Phi, psi and omega in degrees: 000129180285145174211161178244127178233118180051041176086357182249139182274136178225154167242111186275009176236166178269049181236165176292148359274148175284138181242126174252149173240122179229079182300136179238171180260359180275080178198171176214173178285144172288151175303144182307133177081004182288133177258132177291121186221015183205146169241131178249125180264130181234176166221153180205144171210132183232118348295170182309136178066014174248122186248152181096170180085191187236026180293327177293317175305314182295319179299311184288339179258012177062033179238013180292126181283113182295342181266357183286335179200142181305325180298331185288339183303320183278343185245345189299333184256007176280166177244104184232156171196167173216160176290312184229154173226129179248114181290170178299335180270000179088003177291134181258129172244129176252129181254328185228138175300145176297337179294330184261168180266115173276161183254076187243326188262342183063205176296121190202166176203146179225124180053040178082000181256122185279168173058065183303329180305328183298325189232015183239167170247129180262131178235119177263131172258134177291113182171186179229157183307329188246022180237131178300146176274162185271158176301321179298322178294315179297319180297315178296316181299317180299317179294317180296314182297321178300315179292316180299318179296325179290316183281331182231077188300340178293344176296319184042249179248023179277080179233121185228156173276157175304323179298334181275332181265345177218062191296336181271351182243331192234153179236353183280151014277358173094174186289344180275351180285130183267093184297329181297344178289334186235349180254000000 
């Protein structure tokens, strides 16, 4: 059963989904008095359309080798993070406490409110805009969202894609994401 303790996600049973914690330094404090009221769904694969491995861990922890793949040269020195990453197998990795602001949405706005990172939780799904997501990912995502809504009631049904909060820059999670599974 998933639970949140001091902003960190745990599974206190030996059942799916498995939760890993990989704390990173790419985060900041949320503005004082900010209430978490949004979840932003993203997708990522490093390099694009290559699944598995620990390249996302390396990107978020600033250890991605720019020479390991041509795609990495442009992103290896950026400072990115997300609260959660859901692998193709449904394994959940948490990088940033929900209490803190992860750096996932960039310049963004939701329902007229700017700077989504300030008041949102970012969830990355291992995938590409044009590739179907796995059943294991949806099952983990559904469990996480149920818990987040319980712990942070201001979220209610405020769940958006990166494409919705940064429409001129982003397209993820893409057309293969089945919104009816979570909305």
